[in-house]
C-alpha positions as CSV (number, residue, x, y, z in Angstrom):
1,M,0.0,0.0,0.0
2,A,1.0,3.5,-0.8
3,V,0.0,6.8,0.8
4,V,-0.7,9.4,-1.8
5,S,-1.7,13.0,-1.4
6,L,-3.9,14.9,-3.9
7,V,-5.0,18.5,-3.9
8,V,-8.2,18.7,-5.9
9,E,-10.3,21.8,-6.8
10,L,-13.9,21.5,-6.0
11,K,-16.8,23.8,-6.4
12,D,-18.0,25.2,-3.0
13,K,-21.3,23.6,-3.0
14,P,-22.9,20.5,-1.4
15,G,-22.1,17.0,-2.9
16,Q,-18.9,17.8,-4.5
17,L,-16.7,15.8,-2.2
18,A,-18.7,12.7,-3.3
19,K,-17.0,13.1,-6.8
20,V,-13.7,12.2,-5.0
21,I,-14.9,9.7,-2.4
22,D,-16.7,7.4,-4.8
23,P,-13.7,6.8,-7.0
24,V,-11.4,6.4,-3.9
25,S,-13.8,3.6,-2.7
26,K,-14.1,1.9,-6.1
27,C,-10.2,1.8,-6.4
28,K,-10.1,0.2,-2.9
29,G,-8.6,3.3,-1.3
30,N,-8.8,4.4,2.3
31,I,-9.0,8.2,3.0
32,I,-6.7,9.1,5.8
33,S,-7.4,12.8,6.0
34,I,-9.3,15.5,4.3
35,V,-8.4,19.3,4.7
36,H,-10.5,22.0,3.1
37,R,-8.4,24.9,2.4
38,R,-11.3,27.5,2.6
39,E,-8.9,30.4,3.0
40,E,-7.5,29.7,-0.6
41,T,-11.1,29.7,-2.2
42,T,-11.1,31.4,-5.7
43,A,-13.8,31.8,-8.1
44,G,-16.1,29.6,-6.0
45,K,-13.7,26.7,-6.0
46,V,-12.1,25.3,-2.8
47,P,-8.7,23.4,-2.8
48,V,-9.2,20.2,-0.8
49,E,-6.1,18.2,0.2
50,I,-6.8,14.4,0.5
51,S,-4.3,11.7,1.8
52,I,-5.3,8.3,0.6
53,E,-3.8,4.9,1.3
54,I,-4.1,2.9,-1.9
55,E,-2.4,0.1,-3.7
56,E,0.1,1.5,-6.1
57,K,-1.5,-0.4,-9.1
58,N,-4.8,1.4,-8.6
59,V,-3.4,5.0,-8.5
60,K,-3.5,5.6,-12.2
61,K,-7.1,4.2,-12.4
62,L,-8.1,6.6,-9.6
63,L,-6.6,9.6,-11.3
64,E,-8.5,8.6,-14.5
65,M,-11.7,8.2,-12.6
66,L,-11.4,11.6,-11.0
67,K,-10.7,13.3,-14.5
68,S,-13.9,11.6,-15.8
69,Q,-15.9,13.0,-13.0
70,G,-14.6,16.5,-13.8
71,V,-12.4,16.8,-10.8
72,V,-9.4,18.9,-11.2
73,V,-6.3,17.5,-9.6
74,K,-4.0,20.4,-9.0
75,R,-1.3,18.6,-7.2
76,F,-0.4,15.0,-6.9
77,N,2.2,13.7,-4.4
78,E,4.1,17.0,-4.3
79,E,4.0,17.2,-0.5
80,R,5.3,14.3,1.4
81,L,4.8,13.9,5.1
82,T,8.4,13.4,6.0
83,S,8.6,14.1,9.8
84,T,6.8,12.0,12.1
85,T,6.5,11.7,16.0
86,S,4.2,10.3,18.5
87,I,3.0,12.0,21.7
88,M,0.7,11.0,24.5
89,L,-2.3,12.9,25.8
90,I,-3.8,12.3,29.2
91,G,-7.0,13.8,30.3
92,H,-10.6,13.9,29.4
93,I,-9.9,13.7,25.7
94,I,-13.2,12.5,24.4
95,H,-15.4,14.6,26.6
96,T,-13.6,17.8,25.6
97,D,-14.4,17.3,21.8
98,L,-11.9,15.0,20.3
99,A,-12.5,16.2,16.8
100,N,-11.6,19.8,17.7
101,T,-8.3,18.6,19.3
102,I,-7.3,16.6,16.2
103,D,-8.3,19.5,13.9
104,A,-5.8,21.7,15.6
105,V,-3.3,19.7,13.7
106,D,-5.1,18.9,10.6
107,R,-6.2,22.3,9.7
108,T,-2.6,23.4,9.4
109,G,-2.4,22.0,5.9
110,F,1.2,20.9,6.4
111,A,0.7,18.3,9.1
112,E,-1.9,15.5,10.1
113,V,-2.8,13.2,12.8
114,V,-2.1,9.9,11.0
115,E,-2.8,7.4,13.9
116,M,-4.5,7.5,17.2
117,H,-5.1,4.8,19.8
118,I,-7.3,5.7,22.9
119,S,-7.7,3.9,26.3
120,M,-10.8,5.1,28.2
121,P,-10.9,2.8,31.3
122,C,-13.8,4.5,33.2
123,L,-16.3,7.1,32.2
124,K,-15.3,9.6,34.8
125,E,-11.6,8.9,34.7
126,P,-9.1,10.5,32.4
127,S,-8.4,8.8,29.1
128,T,-5.0,8.3,27.5
129,A,-4.3,8.6,23.7
130,M,-1.3,7.8,21.7
131,V,-1.2,10.3,18.8
132,T,1.1,10.0,15.9
133,I,1.5,13.3,13.8
134,S,3.3,13.5,10.4
135,A,4.2,16.8,8.7
136,V,6.0,18.0,5.6
137,S,9.1,19.2,7.6
138,E,10.6,19.1,11.1
139,E,9.7,22.9,11.4
140,G,6.0,22.0,10.4
141,L,5.9,19.1,12.9
142,K,7.1,21.4,15.8
143,N,4.5,24.0,14.7
144,A,1.8,21.3,14.8
145,I,2.8,20.1,18.1
146,S,2.7,23.6,19.5
147,R,-0.8,24.2,18.2
148,L,-1.9,20.9,19.8
149,K,-0.4,21.9,23.1
150,D,-2.2,25.2,23.0
151,V,-5.6,23.5,22.5
152,C,-4.7,20.8,25.1
153,E,-3.7,23.3,27.7
154,K,-7.1,25.1,27.3
155,K,-8.8,21.8,27.8
156,G,-6.8,20.6,30.8
157,I,-5.1,17.7,28.8
158,M,-1.6,17.0,29.5
159,V,0.8,16.4,26.5
160,I,3.8,14.2,26.9
161,E,6.1,14.2,23.8
162,P,8.0,13.0,22.0
163,L,7.6,9.2,22.2
164,E,10.1,7.6,19.7
């Protein structure tokens, strides 16, 4: 399996993301992350960065299917997530909006939460999460971790890093 990244240009209206998701599914791909870059919207089109785990033999077919759906692929595999680390979060991770915590990294456009394992032993007790973050550079990774720490501090979640 290969991890590929695409930046596609979609009309800013409901249903457009399905034009990408359906071909990914038909090519037996697994979407790892989707980042809408709304701040880069031009002429009613939004760049959307998508990371996909897919068998290498299916990549060409996927690109052809996207083109046939009218999806413009602006970039393909130009940015590689080259720097990775794992950190541990301890606290009420689930009950303080897990999606918002992960989005602190994913919204950067240069880093992603690529893996997470959570242990929640008791409803009223703190949870523990092992989070793996990948970024396009060491500097990007440090920046993403800093953003994550800021969000976690506001939520009372302890951050222990890095775990190699």
